[in-house]
C-alpha positions as CSV (number, residue, x, y, z in Angstrom):
1,M,0.0,0.0,0.0
2,I,1.3,3.4,-1.0
3,V,2.1,5.9,1.9
4,L,1.9,9.6,1.1
5,A,3.5,11.8,3.7
6,V,1.9,15.3,3.9
7,T,4.0,18.0,5.4
8,G,4.3,21.8,5.6
9,G,5.0,24.5,8.0
10,I,2.8,26.0,10.7
11,G,-0.3,27.6,9.1
12,S,0.4,26.1,5.6
13,G,-3.0,24.5,5.4
14,K,-2.0,20.8,6.0
15,T,-5.0,19.9,8.1
16,H,-7.5,21.4,5.7
17,I,-5.9,19.5,2.7
18,V,-5.6,16.1,4.5
19,N,-9.2,16.5,5.6
20,M,-10.1,16.9,1.9
21,F,-8.3,13.7,1.1
22,A,-10.1,12.1,4.1
23,S,-13.5,13.2,2.7
24,M,-12.5,11.2,-0.5
25,G,-12.0,8.0,1.6
26,I,-8.3,8.2,2.3
27,P,-7.3,7.2,5.8
28,V,-5.1,9.8,7.6
29,Y,-2.6,9.2,10.4
30,F,-2.2,12.5,12.3
31,T,1.2,12.0,14.0
32,D,0.7,14.7,16.7
33,D,-2.7,13.4,17.7
34,R,-1.6,9.8,17.7
35,A,1.5,10.7,19.8
36,K,-0.7,12.4,22.4
37,G,-2.9,9.3,22.4
38,L,0.2,7.1,23.1
39,Y,1.0,9.2,26.1
40,D,-2.3,8.1,27.6
41,S,-2.3,4.5,26.4
42,S,1.3,3.2,26.3
43,G,2.7,2.3,29.8
44,E,6.0,1.5,28.2
45,L,6.3,5.0,26.7
46,L,5.4,6.6,30.0
47,V,8.1,4.6,31.9
48,A,10.6,5.7,29.3
49,L,9.6,9.4,29.6
50,Q,9.8,9.1,33.4
51,S,13.4,7.9,33.2
52,I,14.2,11.0,31.1
53,L,12.1,13.7,32.8
54,G,11.5,12.4,36.3
55,E,8.9,10.3,38.1
56,D,6.6,13.2,38.8
57,I,5.6,13.7,35.1
58,V,3.2,10.8,35.5
59,Q,0.3,11.3,38.0
60,D,-2.6,8.8,38.3
61,G,-1.3,7.0,35.2
62,K,-1.5,10.1,33.0
63,L,1.3,12.2,31.6
64,R,1.5,15.7,33.0
65,K,2.1,17.6,29.8
66,D,2.5,20.9,31.6
67,I,5.4,19.5,33.6
68,M,6.9,17.9,30.5
69,A,6.6,21.1,28.5
70,A,8.2,23.2,31.3
71,R,11.2,20.7,31.6
72,L,11.7,20.6,27.8
73,F,11.6,24.4,27.7
74,A,14.1,24.8,30.5
75,D,16.5,22.2,29.1
76,K,16.7,21.9,25.3
77,S,19.0,18.9,25.5
78,L,16.1,16.8,26.9
79,L,14.1,17.2,23.7
80,A,16.4,14.9,21.7
81,K,16.1,12.2,24.4
82,V,12.3,12.5,24.5
83,E,12.1,12.4,20.7
84,G,14.3,9.3,20.9
85,V,11.6,7.4,22.7
86,V,8.5,9.1,21.3
87,H,9.3,8.8,17.6
88,P,10.0,5.0,17.6
89,A,6.7,4.6,19.5
90,V,4.9,6.6,16.9
91,I,6.5,4.6,14.1
92,K,5.4,1.3,15.7
93,D,1.9,2.7,16.1
94,F,1.8,3.9,12.5
95,L,2.9,0.6,11.1
96,K,0.2,-1.2,13.1
97,W,-2.4,1.4,12.0
98,K,-1.3,1.0,8.3
99,G,-1.7,-2.7,8.5
100,E,-5.4,-2.3,9.6
101,Q,-6.3,-0.2,6.5
102,K,-8.0,-2.2,3.8
103,N,-9.3,-1.5,0.3
104,V,-7.9,2.0,-0.1
105,P,-5.5,3.1,-2.9
106,F,-3.2,4.8,-0.4
107,V,-2.9,6.2,3.1
108,I,-1.6,9.5,4.5
109,I,0.8,10.2,7.3
110,E,0.6,13.9,8.3
111,S,3.5,15.5,10.2
112,A,4.9,19.1,10.2
113,I,8.4,17.6,10.9
114,F,8.2,14.6,8.6
115,L,11.2,15.6,6.5
116,E,13.2,17.0,9.4
117,N,13.1,13.6,11.1
118,P,15.3,11.0,9.4
119,L,13.5,8.2,11.4
120,L,10.1,9.1,9.7
121,R,11.2,9.5,6.1
122,P,11.5,5.8,5.3
123,L,7.8,5.4,6.1
124,A,6.6,7.2,3.0
125,D,6.7,6.2,-0.7
126,K,5.8,9.8,-1.8
127,V,6.0,13.2,-0.2
128,L,3.4,16.0,-0.6
129,V,4.6,19.5,0.6
130,I,2.0,22.2,1.3
131,T,3.3,25.7,0.7
132,S,1.7,29.0,1.5
133,P,2.8,32.7,1.6
134,I,4.3,33.7,5.0
135,D,1.8,36.4,5.7
136,L,-1.2,34.1,5.0
137,R,0.4,31.5,7.3
138,I,0.7,34.0,10.1
139,E,-2.9,35.2,9.6
140,R,-4.2,31.6,9.7
141,V,-2.3,30.8,12.9
142,Q,-3.5,34.0,14.6
143,R,-7.1,33.2,13.7
144,R,-6.9,29.9,15.6
145,S,-4.5,30.8,18.5
146,N,-3.4,33.6,20.8
147,L,0.1,33.6,19.4
148,T,1.7,36.9,18.5
149,R,3.3,37.5,15.1
150,E,6.7,37.3,16.8
151,Q,5.9,33.9,18.4
152,I,4.7,32.5,15.1
153,L,7.8,33.7,13.3
154,G,9.8,32.1,16.1
155,R,8.1,28.7,15.5
156,M,8.6,29.1,11.7
157,D,12.3,29.7,12.3
158,N,12.5,26.3,14.1
159,Q,11.0,24.5,11.1
160,W,12.4,24.0,7.6
161,S,11.6,26.5,5.0
162,D,9.2,25.7,2.1
163,S,12.2,25.7,-0.3
164,E,14.0,23.1,1.9
165,R,10.9,20.9,2.0
166,E,10.3,21.2,-1.8
167,K,13.7,19.6,-2.5
168,W,12.3,16.4,-1.1
169,A,8.8,16.7,-2.6
170,D,7.2,14.4,-5.1
171,Y,4.2,16.8,-5.1
172,V,3.6,20.4,-4.1
173,I,0.2,22.0,-3.4
174,V,0.1,25.7,-3.2
175,S,-2.4,26.8,-0.6
176,D,-2.6,30.6,-1.2
177,E,-6.4,31.0,-1.3
178,K,-6.1,32.0,-5.0
179,R,-5.5,28.6,-6.6
180,A,-8.2,26.0,-6.3
181,L,-7.2,23.2,-4.0
182,L,-9.5,20.5,-5.3
183,P,-8.0,20.1,-8.8
184,Q,-4.5,19.9,-7.2
185,I,-5.7,17.2,-4.8
186,I,-7.6,15.2,-7.4
187,G,-4.5,15.1,-9.6
188,I,-2.4,13.6,-6.9
189,Y,-5.3,11.2,-5.9
190,K,-5.6,9.9,-9.4
191,E,-1.8,9.4,-9.9
192,L,-1.5,7.5,-6.6
193,E,-4.7,5.5,-7.4
194,D,-3.2,4.5,-10.8
195,G,0.1,3.7,-9.2
196,N,-1.5,1.2,-6.9
197,R,-3.1,-0.9,-9.6
């Protein structure tokens, strides 16, 4: 089964576009949501996180995300250690999820950091990059959050640029609210559907 990775920076329109694919019957694996679910369901992952961040990050069997965030913010070196246990757990979960999908031409794995993470890259057969003008991305993020322009730009600085992502892309969708999205999506859908026959 073909795996299409969908990636793009904050505010690029990834979620909207993968939801359009989902409305066409394509299963979507949202890595951030699934990782959060693993925090609540995987005792093995919680134990590994406790060994990195301290026993008190788990209370009543649940991860204290506020404590985890504070520790990661205070000590950036912990992030790589946390990712070293979270990302393999997500990969294992994705492969199990993929095996459960039946009678579909392809599946999607959605992640903002898909290309930045060498562990994730081998999961995909094709990569779709969503691009969007910076000002539009900022406007979109401000509509859905309380982040300031400076905070959003700070997050963008921590992600790859569109041009860096495009070097790895098999497909690019421009989400600029000028070009129609559906024809771009249908073109990719048909190509992947044909490739799966």
